[in-house]
TIDRENSE-390513 format. One record per residue (C-alpha): x, y, z. Coordinates in steps of 0.25 Angstrom, whole numbers, always signed. Layout:
! TIDRENSE-390513
<pt><east>X</east><north>Y</north><up>Z</up></pt>
...
//
This chain:
! TIDRENSE-390513
<pt><east>+199</east><north>-16</north><up>+19</up></pt>
<pt><east>+211</east><north>-20</north><up>+11</up></pt>
<pt><east>+212</east><north>-36</north><up>+9</up></pt>
<pt><east>+223</east><north>-44</north><up>+3</up></pt>
<pt><east>+228</east><north>-40</north><up>-10</up></pt>
<pt><east>+230</east><north>-49</north><up>-21</up></pt>
<pt><east>+236</east><north>-38</north><up>-30</up></pt>
<pt><east>+241</east><north>-24</north><up>-29</up></pt>
<pt><east>+240</east><north>-14</north><up>-41</up></pt>
<pt><east>+250</east><north>-2</north><up>-42</up></pt>
<pt><east>+251</east><north>+7</north><up>-54</up></pt>
<pt><east>+244</east><north>-4</north><up>-63</up></pt>
<pt><east>+253</east><north>-16</north><up>-58</up></pt>
<pt><east>+247</east><north>-28</north><up>-52</up></pt>
<pt><east>+255</east><north>-30</north><up>-39</up></pt>
<pt><east>+252</east><north>-42</north><up>-31</up></pt>
<pt><east>+251</east><north>-40</north><up>-16</up></pt>
<pt><east>+261</east><north>-46</north><up>-7</up></pt>
<pt><east>+273</east><north>-46</north><up>-16</up></pt>
<pt><east>+286</east><north>-49</north><up>-11</up></pt>
<pt><east>+295</east><north>-47</north><up>-24</up></pt>
<pt><east>+304</east><north>-34</north><up>-23</up></pt>
<pt><east>+299</east><north>-28</north><up>-36</up></pt>
<pt><east>+284</east><north>-27</north><up>-30</up></pt>
<pt><east>+288</east><north>-22</north><up>-17</up></pt>
<pt><east>+288</east><north>-8</north><up>-20</up></pt>
<pt><east>+275</east><north>-8</north><up>-28</up></pt>
<pt><east>+269</east><north>-16</north><up>-16</up></pt>
<pt><east>+273</east><north>-6</north><up>-6</up></pt>
<pt><east>+267</east><north>+6</north><up>-13</up></pt>
<pt><east>+252</east><north>+11</north><up>-13</up></pt>
<pt><east>+244</east><north>+2</north><up>-22</up></pt>
<pt><east>+230</east><north>+1</north><up>-27</up></pt>
<pt><east>+224</east><north>-12</north><up>-26</up></pt>
<pt><east>+212</east><north>-17</north><up>-33</up></pt>
<pt><east>+202</east><north>-29</north><up>-30</up></pt>
<pt><east>+204</east><north>-39</north><up>-41</up></pt>
<pt><east>+200</east><north>-54</north><up>-43</up></pt>
<pt><east>+206</east><north>-65</north><up>-52</up></pt>
<pt><east>+198</east><north>-77</north><up>-55</up></pt>
<pt><east>+206</east><north>-89</north><up>-53</up></pt>
<pt><east>+202</east><north>-99</north><up>-64</up></pt>
<pt><east>+213</east><north>-109</north><up>-60</up></pt>
<pt><east>+207</east><north>-111</north><up>-47</up></pt>
<pt><east>+194</east><north>-118</north><up>-44</up></pt>
<pt><east>+185</east><north>-123</north><up>-32</up></pt>
<pt><east>+181</east><north>-135</north><up>-26</up></pt>
<pt><east>+170</east><north>-137</north><up>-15</up></pt>
<pt><east>+170</east><north>-147</north><up>-4</up></pt>
<pt><east>+158</east><north>-149</north><up>+4</up></pt>
<pt><east>+152</east><north>-159</north><up>+13</up></pt>
<pt><east>+152</east><north>-160</north><up>+28</up></pt>
<pt><east>+166</east><north>-167</north><up>+29</up></pt>
<pt><east>+173</east><north>-156</north><up>+19</up></pt>
<pt><east>+181</east><north>-150</north><up>+30</up></pt>
<pt><east>+187</east><north>-162</north><up>+37</up></pt>
<pt><east>+188</east><north>-168</north><up>+22</up></pt>
<pt><east>+197</east><north>-157</north><up>+17</up></pt>
<pt><east>+204</east><north>-156</north><up>+31</up></pt>
<pt><east>+211</east><north>-169</north><up>+29</up></pt>
<pt><east>+216</east><north>-166</north><up>+15</up></pt>
<pt><east>+221</east><north>-152</north><up>+13</up></pt>
<pt><east>+232</east><north>-144</north><up>+20</up></pt>
<pt><east>+224</east><north>-133</north><up>+28</up></pt>
<pt><east>+215</east><north>-134</north><up>+39</up></pt>
<pt><east>+200</east><north>-135</north><up>+33</up></pt>
<pt><east>+195</east><north>-131</north><up>+47</up></pt>
<pt><east>+200</east><north>-117</north><up>+44</up></pt>
<pt><east>+191</east><north>-116</north><up>+31</up></pt>
<pt><east>+178</east><north>-108</north><up>+33</up></pt>
<pt><east>+169</east><north>-98</north><up>+26</up></pt>
<pt><east>+179</east><north>-87</north><up>+30</up></pt>
<pt><east>+191</east><north>-95</north><up>+29</up></pt>
<pt><east>+198</east><north>-101</north><up>+18</up></pt>
<pt><east>+211</east><north>-109</north><up>+18</up></pt>
<pt><east>+223</east><north>-113</north><up>+8</up></pt>
<pt><east>+226</east><north>-128</north><up>+8</up></pt>
<pt><east>+232</east><north>-139</north><up>-1</up></pt>
<pt><east>+229</east><north>-154</north><up>-4</up></pt>
<pt><east>+241</east><north>-163</north><up>-4</up></pt>
<pt><east>+246</east><north>-176</north><up>-9</up></pt>
<pt><east>+246</east><north>-186</north><up>+2</up></pt>
<pt><east>+262</east><north>-184</north><up>+1</up></pt>
<pt><east>+260</east><north>-169</north><up>+5</up></pt>
<pt><east>+262</east><north>-163</north><up>-10</up></pt>
<pt><east>+253</east><north>-152</north><up>-16</up></pt>
<pt><east>+240</east><north>-156</north><up>-24</up></pt>
<pt><east>+230</east><north>-144</north><up>-22</up></pt>
<pt><east>+230</east><north>-131</north><up>-15</up></pt>
<pt><east>+216</east><north>-125</north><up>-11</up></pt>
<pt><east>+209</east><north>-113</north><up>-5</up></pt>
<pt><east>+197</east><north>-118</north><up>+4</up></pt>
<pt><east>+186</east><north>-110</north><up>+9</up></pt>
<pt><east>+172</east><north>-114</north><up>+14</up></pt>
<pt><east>+159</east><north>-109</north><up>+7</up></pt>
<pt><east>+147</east><north>-114</north><up>+14</up></pt>
<pt><east>+147</east><north>-129</north><up>+16</up></pt>
<pt><east>+159</east><north>-130</north><up>+5</up></pt>
<pt><east>+174</east><north>-129</north><up>+6</up></pt>
<pt><east>+178</east><north>-122</north><up>-7</up></pt>
<pt><east>+192</east><north>-127</north><up>-12</up></pt>
<pt><east>+199</east><north>-117</north><up>-21</up></pt>
<pt><east>+210</east><north>-125</north><up>-29</up></pt>
<pt><east>+216</east><north>-126</north><up>-44</up></pt>
<pt><east>+206</east><north>-126</north><up>-55</up></pt>
<pt><east>+213</east><north>-135</north><up>-63</up></pt>
<pt><east>+214</east><north>-145</north><up>-52</up></pt>
<pt><east>+201</east><north>-143</north><up>-45</up></pt>
<pt><east>+195</east><north>-156</north><up>-50</up></pt>
<pt><east>+208</east><north>-164</north><up>-46</up></pt>
<pt><east>+206</east><north>-158</north><up>-32</up></pt>
<pt><east>+191</east><north>-161</north><up>-32</up></pt>
<pt><east>+195</east><north>-176</north><up>-35</up></pt>
<pt><east>+206</east><north>-177</north><up>-25</up></pt>
<pt><east>+195</east><north>-172</north><up>-14</up></pt>
<pt><east>+185</east><north>-180</north><up>-18</up></pt>
<pt><east>+194</east><north>-193</north><up>-17</up></pt>
<pt><east>+197</east><north>-190</north><up>-3</up></pt>
<pt><east>+182</east><north>-189</north><up>+0</up></pt>
<pt><east>+180</east><north>-203</north><up>+5</up></pt>
<pt><east>+168</east><north>-202</north><up>+14</up></pt>
<pt><east>+169</east><north>-188</north><up>+18</up></pt>
<pt><east>+156</east><north>-180</north><up>+16</up></pt>
<pt><east>+162</east><north>-170</north><up>+6</up></pt>
<pt><east>+160</east><north>-165</north><up>-8</up></pt>
<pt><east>+170</east><north>-160</north><up>-17</up></pt>
<pt><east>+167</east><north>-152</north><up>-30</up></pt>
<pt><east>+171</east><north>-142</north><up>-40</up></pt>
<pt><east>+165</east><north>-128</north><up>-38</up></pt>
<pt><east>+163</east><north>-126</north><up>-53</up></pt>
<pt><east>+157</east><north>-112</north><up>-52</up></pt>
<pt><east>+166</east><north>-106</north><up>-42</up></pt>
<pt><east>+178</east><north>-97</north><up>-46</up></pt>
<pt><east>+191</east><north>-93</north><up>-39</up></pt>
<pt><east>+195</east><north>-79</north><up>-37</up></pt>
<pt><east>+207</east><north>-71</north><up>-32</up></pt>
<pt><east>+204</east><north>-57</north><up>-26</up></pt>
<pt><east>+214</east><north>-46</north><up>-23</up></pt>
<pt><east>+216</east><north>-31</north><up>-19</up></pt>
<pt><east>+213</east><north>-23</north><up>-8</up></pt>
<pt><east>+201</east><north>-24</north><up>-2</up></pt>
<pt><east>+198</east><north>-38</north><up>-8</up></pt>
<pt><east>+197</east><north>-45</north><up>+5</up></pt>
<pt><east>+188</east><north>-33</north><up>+10</up></pt>
<pt><east>+178</east><north>-35</north><up>-1</up></pt>
<pt><east>+174</east><north>-48</north><up>+7</up></pt>
<pt><east>+176</east><north>-43</north><up>+21</up></pt>
<pt><east>+188</east><north>-52</north><up>+22</up></pt>
<pt><east>+201</east><north>-49</north><up>+30</up></pt>
<pt><east>+215</east><north>-50</north><up>+26</up></pt>
<pt><east>+218</east><north>-64</north><up>+32</up></pt>
<pt><east>+221</east><north>-75</north><up>+23</up></pt>
<pt><east>+209</east><north>-86</north><up>+22</up></pt>
<pt><east>+197</east><north>-77</north><up>+26</up></pt>
<pt><east>+185</east><north>-79</north><up>+17</up></pt>
<pt><east>+171</east><north>-76</north><up>+15</up></pt>
<pt><east>+159</east><north>-79</north><up>+6</up></pt>
<pt><east>+157</east><north>-71</north><up>-5</up></pt>
<pt><east>+147</east><north>-71</north><up>-18</up></pt>
<pt><east>+144</east><north>-86</north><up>-17</up></pt>
<pt><east>+159</east><north>-90</north><up>-14</up></pt>
<pt><east>+170</east><north>-86</north><up>-5</up></pt>
<pt><east>+182</east><north>-76</north><up>-4</up></pt>
<pt><east>+194</east><north>-78</north><up>+4</up></pt>
<pt><east>+208</east><north>-72</north><up>+7</up></pt>
<pt><east>+218</east><north>-81</north><up>+2</up></pt>
<pt><east>+221</east><north>-90</north><up>+13</up></pt>
<pt><east>+236</east><north>-91</north><up>+10</up></pt>
<pt><east>+239</east><north>-76</north><up>+10</up></pt>
<pt><east>+231</east><north>-65</north><up>+11</up></pt>
<pt><east>+239</east><north>-56</north><up>+2</up></pt>
<pt><east>+234</east><north>-66</north><up>-9</up></pt>
<pt><east>+220</east><north>-60</north><up>-9</up></pt>
<pt><east>+207</east><north>-66</north><up>-9</up></pt>
<pt><east>+201</east><north>-79</north><up>-16</up></pt>
<pt><east>+186</east><north>-80</north><up>-20</up></pt>
<pt><east>+178</east><north>-93</north><up>-23</up></pt>
<pt><east>+166</east><north>-87</north><up>-31</up></pt>
<pt><east>+155</east><north>-92</north><up>-41</up></pt>
<pt><east>+162</east><north>-91</north><up>-54</up></pt>
<pt><east>+151</east><north>-85</north><up>-62</up></pt>
<pt><east>+150</east><north>-73</north><up>-52</up></pt>
<pt><east>+163</east><north>-71</north><up>-45</up></pt>
<pt><east>+169</east><north>-61</north><up>-54</up></pt>
<pt><east>+157</east><north>-53</north><up>-54</up></pt>
<pt><east>+155</east><north>-52</north><up>-40</up></pt>
<pt><east>+170</east><north>-50</north><up>-37</up></pt>
<pt><east>+169</east><north>-38</north><up>-47</up></pt>
<pt><east>+157</east><north>-33</north><up>-40</up></pt>
<pt><east>+165</east><north>-33</north><up>-27</up></pt>
<pt><east>+176</east><north>-24</north><up>-33</up></pt>
<pt><east>+186</east><north>-34</north><up>-39</up></pt>
<pt><east>+191</east><north>-32</north><up>-52</up></pt>
<pt><east>+195</east><north>-45</north><up>-61</up></pt>
<pt><east>+211</east><north>-47</north><up>-62</up></pt>
<pt><east>+219</east><north>-57</north><up>-71</up></pt>
<pt><east>+224</east><north>-70</north><up>-65</up></pt>
<pt><east>+238</east><north>-65</north><up>-67</up></pt>
<pt><east>+235</east><north>-55</north><up>-56</up></pt>
<pt><east>+232</east><north>-65</north><up>-46</up></pt>
<pt><east>+243</east><north>-75</north><up>-51</up></pt>
<pt><east>+255</east><north>-65</north><up>-49</up></pt>
<pt><east>+250</east><north>-61</north><up>-36</up></pt>
<pt><east>+249</east><north>-75</north><up>-31</up></pt>
<pt><east>+263</east><north>-78</north><up>-36</up></pt>
<pt><east>+269</east><north>-66</north><up>-30</up></pt>
<pt><east>+263</east><north>-70</north><up>-17</up></pt>
<pt><east>+269</east><north>-84</north><up>-18</up></pt>
<pt><east>+256</east><north>-91</north><up>-18</up></pt>
<pt><east>+254</east><north>-104</north><up>-24</up></pt>
<pt><east>+243</east><north>-107</north><up>-34</up></pt>
<pt><east>+241</east><north>-122</north><up>-33</up></pt>
<pt><east>+248</east><north>-131</north><up>-43</up></pt>
<pt><east>+253</east><north>-119</north><up>-51</up></pt>
<pt><east>+263</east><north>-119</north><up>-39</up></pt>
<pt><east>+263</east><north>-132</north><up>-31</up></pt>
<pt><east>+267</east><north>-144</north><up>-39</up></pt>
<pt><east>+257</east><north>-155</north><up>-38</up></pt>
<pt><east>+260</east><north>-166</north><up>-29</up></pt>
<pt><east>+273</east><north>-160</north><up>-26</up></pt>
<pt><east>+272</east><north>-147</north><up>-20</up></pt>
<pt><east>+273</east><north>-145</north><up>-5</up></pt>
<pt><east>+264</east><north>-135</north><up>+2</up></pt>
<pt><east>+275</east><north>-128</north><up>+11</up></pt>
<pt><east>+284</east><north>-126</north><up>-1</up></pt>
<pt><east>+272</east><north>-117</north><up>-7</up></pt>
<pt><east>+269</east><north>-109</north><up>+5</up></pt>
<pt><east>+256</east><north>-117</north><up>+10</up></pt>
<pt><east>+262</east><north>-115</north><up>+25</up></pt>
<pt><east>+262</east><north>-100</north><up>+25</up></pt>
<pt><east>+250</east><north>-99</north><up>+15</up></pt>
<pt><east>+241</east><north>-105</north><up>+25</up></pt>
<pt><east>+239</east><north>-118</north><up>+16</up></pt>
<pt><east>+243</east><north>-129</north><up>+27</up></pt>
<pt><east>+238</east><north>-130</north><up>+41</up></pt>
<pt><east>+249</east><north>-139</north><up>+49</up></pt>
<pt><east>+239</east><north>-141</north><up>+61</up></pt>
<pt><east>+227</east><north>-146</north><up>+53</up></pt>
<pt><east>+230</east><north>-161</north><up>+54</up></pt>
<pt><east>+232</east><north>-171</north><up>+43</up></pt>
<pt><east>+229</east><north>-168</north><up>+29</up></pt>
<pt><east>+234</east><north>-175</north><up>+16</up></pt>
<pt><east>+249</east><north>-172</north><up>+14</up></pt>
<pt><east>+251</east><north>-166</north><up>+28</up></pt>
<pt><east>+264</east><north>-173</north><up>+31</up></pt>
<pt><east>+272</east><north>-167</north><up>+21</up></pt>
<pt><east>+267</east><north>-153</north><up>+23</up></pt>
<pt><east>+270</east><north>-154</north><up>+38</up></pt>
<pt><east>+283</east><north>-160</north><up>+36</up></pt>
<pt><east>+287</east><north>-150</north><up>+27</up></pt>
<pt><east>+284</east><north>-139</north><up>+37</up></pt>
<pt><east>+289</east><north>-145</north><up>+50</up></pt>
<pt><east>+302</east><north>-150</north><up>+43</up></pt>
<pt><east>+305</east><north>-138</north><up>+36</up></pt>
<pt><east>+306</east><north>-145</north><up>+22</up></pt>
<pt><east>+302</east><north>-133</north><up>+13</up></pt>
<pt><east>+313</east><north>-131</north><up>+3</up></pt>
<pt><east>+305</east><north>-124</north><up>-8</up></pt>
<pt><east>+295</east><north>-112</north><up>-8</up></pt>
<pt><east>+286</east><north>-107</north><up>-18</up></pt>
<pt><east>+289</east><north>-92</north><up>-20</up></pt>
<pt><east>+286</east><north>-81</north><up>-30</up></pt>
<pt><east>+297</east><north>-79</north><up>-41</up></pt>
<pt><east>+299</east><north>-67</north><up>-51</up></pt>
<pt><east>+302</east><north>-72</north><up>-65</up></pt>
<pt><east>+312</east><north>-65</north><up>-74</up></pt>
<pt><east>+310</east><north>-72</north><up>-88</up></pt>
<pt><east>+301</east><north>-83</north><up>-93</up></pt>
<pt><east>+291</east><north>-88</north><up>-83</up></pt>
<pt><east>+297</east><north>-102</north><up>-79</up></pt>
<pt><east>+286</east><north>-114</north><up>-81</up></pt>
<pt><east>+280</east><north>-120</north><up>-68</up></pt>
<pt><east>+290</east><north>-131</north><up>-63</up></pt>
<pt><east>+301</east><north>-124</north><up>-70</up></pt>
<pt><east>+315</east><north>-125</north><up>-62</up></pt>
<pt><east>+321</east><north>-113</north><up>-54</up></pt>
<pt><east>+335</east><north>-113</north><up>-52</up></pt>
<pt><east>+346</east><north>-105</north><up>-43</up></pt>
<pt><east>+358</east><north>-106</north><up>-52</up></pt>
<pt><east>+360</east><north>-121</north><up>-54</up></pt>
<pt><east>+351</east><north>-125</north><up>-41</up></pt>
<pt><east>+336</east><north>-129</north><up>-42</up></pt>
<pt><east>+328</east><north>-118</north><up>-35</up></pt>
<pt><east>+314</east><north>-121</north><up>-38</up></pt>
<pt><east>+303</east><north>-122</north><up>-48</up></pt>
<pt><east>+293</east><north>-112</north><up>-54</up></pt>
<pt><east>+278</east><north>-113</north><up>-52</up></pt>
<pt><east>+267</east><north>-103</north><up>-56</up></pt>
<pt><east>+270</east><north>-90</north><up>-63</up></pt>
<pt><east>+263</east><north>-77</north><up>-67</up></pt>
<pt><east>+271</east><north>-67</north><up>-76</up></pt>
<pt><east>+285</east><north>-65</north><up>-70</up></pt>
<pt><east>+282</east><north>-71</north><up>-56</up></pt>
<pt><east>+280</east><north>-85</north><up>-52</up></pt>
<pt><east>+280</east><north>-95</north><up>-41</up></pt>
<pt><east>+292</east><north>-105</north><up>-39</up></pt>
<pt><east>+295</east><north>-116</north><up>-29</up></pt>
<pt><east>+309</east><north>-112</north><up>-25</up></pt>
<pt><east>+319</east><north>-119</north><up>-16</up></pt>
<pt><east>+322</east><north>-111</north><up>-3</up></pt>
<pt><east>+336</east><north>-115</north><up>-4</up></pt>
<pt><east>+338</east><north>-108</north><up>-17</up></pt>
<pt><east>+329</east><north>-96</north><up>-13</up></pt>
<pt><east>+337</east><north>-93</north><up>-1</up></pt>
<pt><east>+350</east><north>-94</north><up>-8</up></pt>
<pt><east>+346</east><north>-84</north><up>-19</up></pt>
<pt><east>+335</east><north>-75</north><up>-12</up></pt>
<pt><east>+326</east><north>-80</north><up>-23</up></pt>
<pt><east>+334</east><north>-73</north><up>-35</up></pt>
<pt><east>+342</east><north>-80</north><up>-46</up></pt>
<pt><east>+332</east><north>-91</north><up>-48</up></pt>
<pt><east>+331</east><north>-95</north><up>-63</up></pt>
<pt><east>+321</east><north>-104</north><up>-70</up></pt>
<pt><east>+324</east><north>-106</north><up>-85</up></pt>
<pt><east>+328</east><north>-93</north><up>-91</up></pt>
<pt><east>+320</east><north>-85</north><up>-80</up></pt>
<pt><east>+326</east><north>-79</north><up>-67</up></pt>
<pt><east>+317</east><north>-79</north><up>-54</up></pt>
<pt><east>+317</east><north>-72</north><up>-41</up></pt>
<pt><east>+309</east><north>-79</north><up>-30</up></pt>
<pt><east>+303</east><north>-72</north><up>-18</up></pt>
<pt><east>+299</east><north>-77</north><up>-5</up></pt>
<pt><east>+284</east><north>-75</north><up>-3</up></pt>
<pt><east>+281</east><north>-64</north><up>+8</up></pt>
<pt><east>+272</east><north>-75</north><up>+16</up></pt>
<pt><east>+282</east><north>-86</north><up>+15</up></pt>
<pt><east>+290</east><north>-92</north><up>+26</up></pt>
<pt><east>+303</east><north>-98</north><up>+21</up></pt>
<pt><east>+312</east><north>-107</north><up>+30</up></pt>
<pt><east>+325</east><north>-101</north><up>+36</up></pt>
<pt><east>+321</east><north>-87</north><up>+32</up></pt>
<pt><east>+323</east><north>-90</north><up>+17</up></pt>
//
C-alpha cells in the first residue's frame, strides 16, 4: 500500500512530492524509488488539554470544529486575536481522555498561558507534554505502516502516542506525536530512516504549507491569505469562535488580496520580512526559506501581472508559483 509521500528520491536527489515548479516536473513524472523517512521536528511541541469540558472549551476558541476531533481524526486550526489576526497554529488530535495540541515549541508556554487564561470555570486542565516529541514521516508505504489511508486527517494510536496524515494536505505526509525517549527507536524498528530537518522543510515549502509564525506574522496574519481555507484549517459552519468575524468577512466579501506561495530564489536568501518588488511596485514580503526556495506573501495583483516571474528582493531575483491545491480568485 502506498501512502502519502513527504519526499521522493531519484538518482540520489531528494525531490519533494507534489511539486509544481517546472524544473522538477520531469523528475517527478519519471519512475522513482521512495524510502520511508522520519524527521524530528524539535521546533514543535505538544500541549495536553484534559477535563470533561475540553471539547466545548476549545470549540469556542479555535478556527476549526472540535467536534471532528477523535482518536482517528486530527484537524488543523488556529487561535486568533479577538480582531481575527493570527496568534498560533496547531494540529489537534485525541488520545485517550486528552486532546493533544501540536504547536510551536518556542511559543508553547505562551499558548499554554493563553488557554489557561480563558479557562474561567471550565473543567479543563492545560499542561505542556514535556516527554512528547513531534516527528514528520514520509515515503511510499508510510501510511500503510499504520494502516492509515491517504485521506488527510486520518489518525491512529501508535507506540504510546498517535500518528496522523497531515490534515492540511495528504501529500505532506504524516505527523507523529510519540514519547521523546523511544520515538526514534520505534520508528526505525518499523522501517523508517532518520533524515535531516532540511529534507522536511524544503518539501513543506515547495508544497506551499505555512509553518506557524515562521510564515504568519503575529497579530497581523490573516488566515485566508495563508491558505487555511483550502488547507482545512477553518470551519465556516461551526458557530462562534474568537476572531471569527474577520475570517468570515474575508471569505464572503472576497477580500483576499495576498497569498502565501513558494518562490525560487536566485541569489542571496532574503531575510524574513524583506520587501519583494515587481519593478517599482510593492509585490510582497519574504517569509521562511530553506536553501534556494522559500515562502512569500505575494500580492495577487502583481502575481497576475507578472505570472510570478520578474520579482526581486534586494540583490536576488524570485519566481513565485501557485501551490497546486490553492484556489485564487478570478482564475489568477
